[in-house]
N, C-alpha and C positions, 0 to 999 in steps of 0.2 A: 694348527691347535684348536679346537672348539672351545668357546666359553659357555660354560653351564650357565642357564638361567632358570633356576627352579621356580620362579615368580609365575612363570608363565602358565603353570599348572593351575594357578589360582585365577585365572582370567576367566571371565564369564564366555559362553559360546557366543561366536560371533565377533568378539574383541581381537583385533589382529595383532600379530606379535611384533610386526613392523608398519609403520606409518610413512606416509610420503611427506617429508617435512616441506617440500616445494609446492604443496597443491594449494596452499594459500599464500598469497604474497605478503597480507597485512592481517591484522587483528580484525579490521572492521569487514574483510571480506570473509571471516571465518562467521561473523555475525551475520552478515547477509546471507550465507549459504543456509544457516540455521533457520533465518526466517523463512526463506524459500521452502524449506524442506517441512517445518513445522509450525507454520504460521498460527495454527490455530490451537496448539499445544500449550500447556502451562510452561512459562520460563522462570518465573520467581514468584515466591509467596510468602506473605509476611502479616501476621496479626489476622489470619483469616480472609484477605484479600489477595487474588491470585491475578498476575498478569502475564498475559499469552506472548508469544513471539511476536505476534502481530502488535499487540499493544505496545511491546518495547520498540517495534519499528518506528511507529506513529509517534510516539512521545520523544524519542531520542532524536528524531528528524525535526520536531519542533524546538526542543532544545539547541540543537545544532544551529537551526536557522536563527534563534534568538543571539547566539553568540556571535554568529556571522553578520546577520542583518542589522542587529540593534546595537550590539557593543562595536561593530567592526573590528573584531580581533582578527590578526593576520596568522596567516599559518605559522605553525611552530610557537606560537605564544601559549603561555603556560596558564591553566586553571586549577585552583587547588579544591578539593573535595575535603571537606571537613566533617564526617560523619560515619555512624557504625553501621552495620547490615542493615539498610531499610530499602523500600522500594525506590526512593529517590536515587539512591546509589547506582545502580545498572542503568538508569535512564541517563544520568549525568554522564557517567564514564561513556557510554556509548555515544552520547550526543557530543562530548568533546573530541572523541576519536574521529566520529563522520565528519567533523567539522575540519579535520586537519591539525587540531590542535594538541597539545601536550598535557596529560593528566599528571597532576601533583598530588598523590595521597597523603594526606595530612592524619596523623593520629589525633582522635577526638580527645585524648586525655592528655595532650601536650599543654605544659604551662605556658603561661604569656612569653617567656625567655625562649623556650623551645618553638614556640610557633614564629616568634619574630624572626628567629635565625633561618627556619626554613623558607619562609615566605620571601626573605632578601635573598636568601641564596639561591633559589629557583627563579626570582623575578617575576612571579606570578602576577597577573594582570588582573585576574577575578578571582572570587572564591565563594564557593556554596558551603552553607555551614548550618547544621542543626540548631534550632533555637536554644537548646541546652547549652551550647558553647558559645553563644553570641558574645557573652561578656568578656571571653578571652579576646575574640577578635577585635571587639572596642578597644582593648588596652594596647593593641599593638598595631593597628591599623594605619595611624599616622606616620609610622616608622617604615613602611613598606610602600612598593609600586603598585599594591592593589588600586585599581580605579572603579571596580564594583564589586559590591557585596549582595549576594543572593542568599537569603533565608529560607528556612522551611521548618514545618514542626513535624513531629513523628508521625502525626496521623493525616498529613494533607493528601496522602494518596490513597486513603482508605474508604474514601466514599462516605456519603451522609447516610445515617447521622454518626456514625461510628468514628469517623474521623474527628469530626468537632469534639465529641465525647473525649476521646484519648487526648487530644490537645488541652481540654480543660482541665481534665484530671492530672495531667504532668505538671502543667503551671500552676493551679490553685489548690489542689488536694495534696499531692506528693511533694508539690514545690521543687521539682526538680529543673526549672527553667529560670535562672536568675534574670533579674531585669537587666536590660542593656539597651544603647541608644546607638544606631548606626545610620546616621543622616544620608538618605540617597539610596539606601538599600530596597531591594525588591523582593517580592516573595516568587519563590519557585513557580507557584502555578500560574503567576502574572508572567513570569518568563516564557512559559510553555504558550500562552495565550498570544503573547507577543510573537512568539516564533510561527506560530499558527498563522497569525495574519500575515508576517512577513513571506509565509509560501504562498500566501493568496488561496488558503484551503478553507473554503467554507464547508459547512457541515456536509453537503452532498457529497463531497470528495471523500470524506471519511467513510461515509455509508457505502459508496461506491467500492473502495477498497474491502470493505467487510462483504460484498457481494460477490467477491471474486469466487468465494469459496462454490459457488453454484456452478462456474466452469470447471471446476475440478471434480466434480461427482455426476453419477448418471441419474436419470429419472428414477423415482420421483422428486428427489431431494435437489437433484441439479439438474442442468440441461446439456451435459457433456455425453455425447452418443460416439461410441466407436462404431465404425463401419469400414466395409472394403476400401472406401475412398478417404479413410484417415479420420482423424477426430473431427467432429462437427458440434457445433451449440445449435440446439434446435429449441425453439419456444412451442410450447404444446398446451393441450388442454388437459384434461386428466387421462387422454388416449394418447401416449406416446407416439404410436404409429401415425398420428395426425400432424405431419412436421410443418410449420409455417415457414416458408422459405424468406419471406420478407422479415420475419422475425429472426431468422438466423443472421441475416445481414445485418439489422439493427443491433443484435448482441455484439456481432463482431466489431461493427463501428463503434459501440459503446467502450468496448475493450481498448481499441486503439486511442479512443480520447483519453480514458483513465491513464492509460501508459504515458502518453504525452504531457497530460495535463500535471499529473502527480510524479511523474517519472518513476512509476513503479516498474521495476524490473520483472515482477510477477505478472503483472498485466501483458506487459511487453511479450514476455515467453507463452502466455496462454494465447495471445494474439497470433504469434508465429506458428502454433500448434494448429488452430483452427483455420488459417487463412487458406492454405491450400486446398483443404477440403470443401471450404465454402465456394472457392472459384470451380472447381469440380462439378458440384452439385447444382450451383446457379447456372452454368453452362449447359449441364444437361437438362435442366429445367427449361433453359431458353429454348434449346432445340425441341423439346416436346411441345412447348407452347407455340413455337414457330410453326412446327408441322400441323398443329391443331388448326391455328390459323388458317393456314393456306387451304386446308380441307373445308374449313367453315365459307372461306372467301370463295372457293370454287363452287360450293353448294349454293351459296347466296348469289353468285353472278348467273348461275344457270337458272335460278328461280326468278332472277330479276328479268332475264331475257325472255323467259317463258311468258312474263306478264305484259310484254310488249309486242303485240300480233302485228303492230304495223312497221317493224324495225325489218331491215332487209334480210333476206335468207341467204346470208352468205357469211364468208369468214369475215367481212367487214362488220357484221352484226357482233359476232363474238369481239372485235377490236374495240367497238363501240361501247360494248357493255364493260369490258374490263377498264377503259379510259373514265367511264362514268362512275364506276365504283372507286377508282382511285381519286378522282375529282371530289367525291363526295366524301370520302374519309379526311381528305386534307381540309376541305371547308368546314368540317364539324369536329376538327381536331380529333379525328377517330383514332384511338389507339386500343391495342388489346389489352385489356386489363382482367383477364381471366382470373379466377379465385387461386391464391397461392397456396391453398390447403391441399 
């Protein structure tokens, strides 16, 4: 007996009728798959500010690091999030989940009685609250197990000067932010900064992750070159045919370092794609250089021997000149450093 599904006719082209429910084991794996596939695409937008999937990756990792490294929360502990739809919400939600913690979604319109019941019932250890509802949290915080309050303004993630203007208007013009006092509370952006320090992630780390896009695009915008030997990362001038092989190795080593230091799966995946091709191209280049070096050595040896008329005219002369050349190379740390272009 077949079951009619007329709604399938309304699906846009490319949307499957069935999905593999076992494809992703967790919500976090869904997020990380989206980050890997759409890193530079818009993920969330609010009041004219857009965050890409890459931004969400970076910021949620920082918030997760703060929860684990600074607050020392344990796996499964609860973190309440009390705010409407704004840019802080996906950052916090994914940060909590990536830390192995549990999200407690809290209605920002709750009364003090309703909020007290939910915080006590869930056993939340921390709460992130928008400034507009800080007074409600202040009223009940003493009756709960919450150890840390994190506060944020609606404009905090909008950038300067827009964010400061939005916060000022909400608090002083529209008077939508009642006064509250929560001793020991920390601002959301401070939490992100502390998480960034906990990750040991200086500014160059963030810049390195942004630069990963160059490894995914062909010249002239990127350095990914497809060839019969597989994907390769070639540094070049404005003539991509001039491949700099030592530059290729430097690029690959940089990818490996970013993957290890930042634990970036994207960088690790790009490294694994380019490493086999680099091995083959470097081996081929080494053989070419070695062959050139042998020809150069042979020509130099004959020239050197011809300049010594007093040397014996026999096979011993050839042996002497060969030993002489080897000795000179060792004594002067002679190496073949042919141009790598």
